[in-house]
C-alpha positions in Angstrom: 2.4 -21.3 17.9 5.6 -19.8 18.5 7.3 -21.7 15.6 4.5 -20.4 13.1 4.9 -16.8 14.5 8.6 -17.3 13.3 7.9 -18.4 10.1 5.6 -15.6 9.8 8.4 -13.5 10.5 10.8 -14.8 8.3 9.0 -14.1 5.5 7.9 -10.9 6.5 11.9 -10.1 7.1 12.8 -11.4 3.4 9.6 -9.3 1.9 10.8 -6.5 4.3 14.3 -6.1 2.9 13.5 -5.8 -0.7 10.3 -3.6 0.2 12.7 -1.6 2.1 15.3 -1.3 -0.9 12.0 -1.0 -3.3 10.8 1.7 -1.4 13.7 3.3 -0.3 14.7 4.1 -4.1 10.9 5.3 -4.6 11.4 7.4 -1.4 14.6 8.9 -2.9 12.4 9.9 -6.0 10.3 12.2 -4.2 13.2 14.7 -3.4 14.4 14.4 -6.7 10.8 15.1 -8.3 10.4 18.1 -5.7 13.6 19.4 -6.6 13.3 19.2 -10.6 9.7 19.8 -11.1 8.0 22.7 -10.0 4.6 21.5 -7.7 2.6 21.9 -10.9 4.3 19.5 -12.6 4.7 17.1 -9.6 1.1 17.3 -9.1 0.1 16.1 -12.5 2.3 13.1 -11.8 0.7 11.7 -8.7 -2.7 12.8 -10.4 -2.0 10.5 -13.5 -0.8 7.5 -11.2 -3.8 8.1 -8.7 -5.9 7.0 -12.1 -3.5 4.1 -13.1 -4.4 2.8 -9.5 -8.1 3.3 -9.9 -7.9 1.5 -13.4 -5.7 -1.7 -11.8 -9.1 -3.0 -10.5 -10.9 -3.1 -13.9 -7.5 -4.7 -15.0 -7.2 -7.3 -12.3 -10.8 -7.9 -11.8 -10.1 -9.5 -8.3 -8.5 -12.7 -9.8 -5.5 -12.0 -7.9 -7.2 -12.8 -4.7 -9.3 -15.6 -6.5 -6.2 -17.2 -6.9 -5.0 -17.3 -3.6 -7.7 -18.5 -2.4 -8.1 -21.6 -4.7 -4.7 -22.3 -5.8 -3.9 -22.5 -1.7 -6.5 -25.6 -1.3 -7.0 -26.8 -4.5 -10.4 -27.7 -4.4 -11.0 -27.2 -7.7 -8.6 -28.4 -10.5 -5.0 -28.8 -10.2 -1.8 -26.3 -10.0 -1.8 -25.6 -13.3 -5.4 -25.1 -13.3 -5.7 -22.7 -11.0 -2.9 -20.6 -12.0 -3.7 -20.8 -16.1 -7.4 -19.6 -15.5 -7.1 -16.3 -14.1 -3.9 -15.7 -15.8 -5.7 -16.1 -19.2 -8.5 -14.3 -18.0 -6.0 -11.1 -16.7 -4.2 -10.8 -19.7 -7.1 -11.0 -22.1 -9.0 -8.6 -20.0 -6.1 -6.6 -19.6 -4.6 -6.8 -23.5 -8.6 -5.5 -24.4 -8.5 -2.5 -22.2 -5.1 -1.5 -23.0 -5.8 -1.4 -26.7 -8.8 0.6 -26.4 -7.2 2.9 -23.9 -4.2 3.6 -26.0 -6.1 4.3 -29.4 -8.7 6.8 -27.7 -6.1 8.5 -25.6 -6.6 11.9 -26.9 -10.0 11.6 -25.9 -9.4 10.5 -22.8 -7.3 13.4 -21.4 -10.1 15.5 -20.0 -11.1 12.8 -17.9 -7.5 12.3 -16.4 -7.6 16.1 -16.3 -5.0 16.6 -18.6 -4.2 18.5 -21.8 -5.2 17.8 -25.1 -1.1 18.1 -25.8 -0.4 15.1 -23.1 -2.2 12.2 -24.8 1.2 10.6 -24.4 0.9 10.1 -20.6 -2.3 8.4 -20.9 -0.7 5.6 -23.9 2.4 5.2 -21.5 -0.3 4.6 -18.5 -2.2 2.0 -20.6 1.1 0.1 -21.0 2.1 0.1 -17.5 -1.3 -1.0 -16.5 -1.0 -4.3 -18.8 2.1 -5.1 -17.4 1.6 -4.9 -14.0 -1.6 -7.2 -14.1 0.1 -9.7 -16.1 2.5 -10.0 -13.3 0.1 -10.2 -10.7 -0.7 -14.1 -10.8 2.8 -15.1 -11.3 3.9 -12.4 -8.4 0.9 -14.5 -6.3 2.3 -17.9 -7.1 5.8 -16.5 -5.7 4.2 -16.3 -2.5 2.0 -18.6 -2.2 5.1 -21.5 -2.8 7.2 -19.0 -0.3 9.5 -18.1 -3.0 10.0 -14.8 -1.0 13.9 -14.8 -2.2 12.9 -14.7 -5.9 9.9 -12.4 -5.1 12.1 -10.2 -3.5 14.6 -10.1 -6.1 12.5 -9.1 -9.2 10.8 -6.3 -7.3 14.4 -4.9 -6.0 15.4 -5.3 -10.1 11.9 -3.6 -11.2 12.8 -0.6 -8.8 16.5 -0.2 -9.6 15.6 0.3 -13.4 13.0 2.5 -12.8 15.4 4.5 -10.5 18.2 4.3 -13.0 16.2 5.5 -15.9 14.5 8.3 -14.2 17.9 9.7 -13.9 19.0 8.9 -17.2 15.8 10.1 -18.8 15.6 13.6 -16.8 18.9 14.8 -16.2 21.0 13.5 -19.1 18.2 13.9 -21.6 16.6 16.3 -20.4 13.0 14.9 -20.8 9.7 16.1 -18.7 7.2 14.6 -16.6 6.6 11.8 -19.6 10.1 10.2 -18.3 8.7 9.1 -15.5 6.0 7.0 -16.8 8.4 5.9 -19.6 10.8 4.6 -17.2 7.9 3.0 -15.3 7.0 1.1 -18.6 10.2 -0.4 -19.1 10.8 -1.6 -15.8 7.3 -3.0 -15.6 7.8 -5.2 -19.2 11.5 -6.3 -18.4 9.8 -7.5 -14.8 7.7 -9.8 -16.6 9.9 -10.9 -19.0 11.9 -12.0 -16.4 8.7 -14.0 -14.6 7.9 -15.9 -18.3 9.7 -18.9 -16.8 7.5 -19.3 -14.3 4.6 -18.4 -16.3 5.2 -21.3 -18.9 6.2 -23.7 -16.0 2.5 -23.4 -15.0 0.7 -22.5 -18.1 -1.9 -24.9 -19.1 -3.8 -24.0 -22.5 -7.1 -25.1 -21.6 -10.4 -24.3 -19.3 -12.5 -25.7 -16.9 -15.6 -24.1 -16.6 -16.4 -25.2 -13.1 -13.1 -23.2 -11.4 -13.5 -20.2 -13.6 -17.0 -19.8 -12.5 -16.1 -20.3 -8.7 -13.0 -17.7 -9.4 -15.7 -15.0 -10.6 -18.3 -15.9 -8.0 -15.2 -15.2 -5.1 -13.3 -12.6 -7.2 -16.1 -10.3 -8.7 -16.7 -8.5 -5.1 -13.0 -7.4 -5.3 -14.0 -5.0 -8.0 -16.6 -2.3 -6.2 -14.3 -3.1 -3.1 -10.9 -2.3 -5.3 -12.7 0.6 -6.7 -13.8 2.0 -3.3 -10.6 1.3 -1.6 -8.6 3.5 -4.5 -11.3 6.1 -3.9 -10.3 6.2 -0.4 -6.9 6.2 -1.6 -6.9 9.0 -4.5 -10.1 11.1 -4.5 -8.3 13.7 -2.3 -6.0 14.9 -5.2 -8.8 15.9 -7.6 -10.8 17.2 -4.7 -7.7 19.2 -3.6 -6.9 20.1 -7.4 -10.3 21.6 -7.2 -10.5 23.4 -4.2 -7.3 24.3 -3.3 -4.8 24.2 -7.4 -1.7 22.7 -8.3 0.5 23.7 -6.0 -1.3 22.9 -2.8 -1.6 18.9 -4.3 1.9 18.8 -5.0 2.8 19.7 -1.8 0.1 17.6 -0.1 1.2 14.6 -2.1 4.8 15.2 -1.4 4.1 14.8 2.5 1.4 12.0 2.1 4.1 10.0 0.7 6.4 10.5 3.7 3.7 8.2 5.5 5.3 5.5 3.3 6.8 4.0 6.3 4.0 2.8 8.2 2.3 2.1 4.2 5.4 0.1 3.6 5.1 -2.2 7.0 1.8 -2.6 6.3 2.5 -4.0 2.8 5.5 -5.9 3.9 3.2 -8.0 6.4 0.3 -8.6 3.9 2.8 -10.3 1.8 3.4 -12.9 3.9 0.2 -12.7 6.0 -2.4 -14.0 3.2 -0.5 -17.0 2.4 0.1 -17.5 6.2 -3.7 -17.2 7.4 -4.4 -19.5 4.6 -1.9 -22.5 5.3 -2.8 -22.0 9.0 -6.3 -21.5 8.7 -7.4 -25.5 9.6 -4.9 -25.4 12.4 -6.5 -26.2 15.8 -5.0 -22.8 17.4 -5.7 -20.9 14.5 -7.6 -18.3 15.8 -5.5 -17.8 18.8 -2.7 -17.4 16.5 -4.0 -14.7 14.6 -5.1 -12.8 17.7 -1.5 -13.0 19.1 -0.3 -11.8 15.3 -2.6 -8.7 15.4 -1.6 -7.6 19.0 2.3 -7.8 17.4 1.5 -6.0 14.6 0.1 -2.8 16.4 3.0 -3.0 18.9 5.2 -2.8 15.9 3.1 -0.4 14.2 2.9 2.2 17.0 6.0 1.8 17.8 7.1 2.8 13.8 3.9 5.7 14.1 5.9 7.3 17.3 9.3 7.3 15.4 8.7 8.6 12.3 5.8 11.1 13.6 8.6 12.3 16.1 12.2 12.9 13.9 10.6 13.1 10.1 10.2 17.0 10.4 14.1 16.9 11.5 15.0 14.6 8.8 13.4 15.9 6.0 15.0 19.1 6.6 18.4 18.2 6.7 20.7 19.9 3.8 21.8 17.5 0.7 25.2 17.8 -0.9 24.2 18.0 -4.4 21.1 20.2 -4.2 18.5 21.4 -1.9 17.4 19.6 1.2 15.7 16.3 1.6 12.4 17.7 0.8 12.4 21.2 -0.5 11.5 23.8 1.6 8.5 25.0 -0.1 6.8 21.4 0.7 7.8 21.9 4.6 4.3 23.6 5.1 2.5 20.1 4.6 4.5 18.2 7.3 1.9 18.2 9.7 -0.5 15.7 7.9 2.1 13.2 8.1 1.2 11.7 11.5 -2.5 11.8 11.1 -1.3 9.7 7.6 0.8 7.4 9.4 -1.9 6.6 12.1 -4.2 6.0 9.5 -2.3 3.5 7.7 -2.0 1.5 11.2 -5.6 1.3 11.0 -5.6 -0.3 7.5 -3.0 -2.4 8.7 -5.5 -3.8 11.2 -8.2 -4.0 8.4 -5.7 -6.2 6.6 -5.4 -8.5 9.9 -9.2 -8.5 10.2 -9.6 -9.7 6.6 -8.6 -12.9 7.3 -12.0 -14.2 8.7 -13.8 -12.8 5.4 -11.6 -14.5 3.1 -11.3 -18.1 4.9 -15.4 -18.3 5.3 -15.7 -16.8 1.5 -18.1 -13.9 2.6 -16.1 -11.5 0.4 -19.3 -10.3 -0.8 -19.2 -8.0 2.1 -16.5 -6.3 1.1 -18.1 -3.5 -1.6 -20.3 -2.6 1.2 -17.4 -2.2 3.8 -15.1 -0.1 1.4 -18.3 1.6 -0.1 -19.2 3.0 3.0 -15.6 3.9 3.8 -15.5 5.6 0.2 -18.7 7.7 1.1 -17.1 8.7 4.1 -14.0 9.8 2.1 -15.5 11.7 -0.1 -18.1 13.0 2.2 -15.2 14.1 4.6 -12.9 15.5 1.7 -15.8 17.7 0.5 -16.5 19.0 3.9 -12.7 19.4 5.4 -10.8 20.5 2.5 -12.8 23.9 2.0 -12.4 24.4 5.6 -8.6 23.6 6.2 -6.9 22.7 3.5 -4.8 19.9 3.5 -4.6 18.7 7.3 -8.4 18.1 6.8 -8.1 15.5 3.8 -5.4 13.7 5.9 -8.2 13.5 8.6 -10.7 12.4 5.7 -8.7 10.0 5.4 -8.0 8.6 8.8 -12.3 8.8 9.2 -11.9 6.4 5.9 -9.5 3.3 7.3 -11.8 4.2 10.7 -14.8 2.9 9.3 -13.1 0.2 7.2 -11.8 -1.2 10.6 -14.6 -0.7 12.3 -16.9 -2.7 9.5 -14.4 -5.4 8.6 -13.9 -6.3 12.5 -18.3 -6.5 12.9 -18.4 -8.8 9.8 -15.5 -10.7 10.4 -16.2 -11.9 13.7 -19.9 -12.5 12.8 -18.6 -15.2 11.1 -15.1 -16.3 12.3 -14.9 -15.3 15.5 -11.5 -14.2 17.5 -10.8 -13.2 20.5 -8.8 -10.4 20.1 -7.2 -8.5 22.7 -9.0 -5.5 22.3 -8.2 -3.5 25.5 -4.4 -4.0 24.9 -4.4 -2.7 21.6 -6.5 0.1 22.0 -4.3 0.8 25.0 -0.9 0.7 22.9 -2.7 2.9 20.2 -4.0 5.3 22.6 -0.1 5.4 24.2 1.5 6.2 20.7 -0.5 9.2 20.2 -0.3 10.6 23.8 3.6 10.3 23.4 3.7 12.3 20.1 1.2 14.9 21.5 3.8 16.8 23.4 5.7 17.7 20.4 3.1 20.4 19.1 3.0 21.8 22.7 6.4 21.9 23.5 9.2 23.6 21.2 12.9 23.1 21.2 16.0 24.0 19.0 18.7 21.5 18.1 20.4 19.2 20.0 17.9 19.4 22.8 14.7 18.8 20.3 16.7 15.8 19.7 17.3 14.9 23.1 13.3 15.6 24.2 12.1 13.6 21.5 14.5 10.6 22.1 13.4 10.5 25.7 9.7 10.7 24.8 10.3 7.4 22.7 12.4 5.9 25.7 9.3 6.3 28.2 6.9 5.1 25.3 8.8 1.8 25.4 9.5 1.8 28.9 5.8 2.1 29.7 4.7 -0.8 27.4 7.2 -2.8 28.9 6.4 -2.4 33.1 2.5 -2.1 32.3 2.9 -5.5 30.4 1.3 -4.7 27.3 4.3 -5.7 26.0 7.8 -7.4 27.4 11.1 -6.6 25.2 12.4 -10.3 26.6 9.7 -11.6 24.2 11.9 -10.5 20.9 14.1 -13.0 22.2 11.5 -15.8 20.9 11.1 -13.8 17.8 13.8 -13.7 16.3 14.4 -15.3 13.2 
């Protein structure tokens, strides 16, 4: 079992390095945007990307997940057929949808909550959606084949192109918010060009009707599930815009993005986790393995939650040599949402772990129900909490939504693929992380004393984990990659 966990760790590290580099550049764009754009413009940017995320579900139609399931077992067709069928379907579907959005852009600005003069942003969004969608299966192929280094390199190239173009288009060419989308489009197009050799190697222009039928049957539940998941991620934006205005939305989104650190960890883990559990699903010790992985995930995520929650207020207020602070001062009012967002992503990470059983047993039909319940929770709680509590209310609505997802995925996963998870240990670790963060709300210190106080809290947390046996520091030696 240890060797299997180490192999998961190795892939996670490779994905992690590239994702950290990519997210680092993305994170740098937040202070850049908040210092060059007013909150109202930043609110428009985040709102359009929210719609891009929502529409992506209709472009991918869940076939990336279908590819993983059937290409990992080859129960129907050969390697090329399992690559070609989902790729061709996604390419055709995405092309048609992008053309329709492009030509009807002036009529769609209202749906995107834009003025009629901003139809260019809708056209750019259509092109971004197309290139991002047709990269899905090639990237999934790299993950399934454990070509993590190539996957990582392409992701880094993508973000570097986007980052450099943002600087050039905004600082040198003096473009407005359209520069953000132009840079994203060019980066996505270049990424697909670099993936063309992998596409040509695996592409076969033929149809396997039986495989297509099974792919669609397995993948279709991901469409409503994906819609519901995106509602959870983005519904707070139009609701905040409606109840609190563009400025509050911009402040909320800038601080929400500080939750990137736990989200980043979850994303890194997911890259390695899906091919890992598919490859080991039939192992005799698979269920014990999956249980141990979840416990280790919660330990790592909870520690990261505490570190970021303790130190993020001090970090974002750092003065930059070229202009302003790491995050503009007018955005600091929203820092109290960060711990809530971070913890919400831990719950989402647990959901990702628990999804293995649903995936292995082909019970994806329950995903729309699970995410649907969470989406309804999200809409209702946002509608109730935003008028009462503003930004922090929206953050807690996100927490409640991911809590629902975690609870219901646990129920259905255990029903069809029972695993003896270390529940008491997991709950204890999560509660400890919250308990050791709360004193920073009660006690406040200035300067170096503040940092010392927070560091002591962190050290005590790690010590409690070690001395209670929740996690032994000595076990880290066995996980070295």
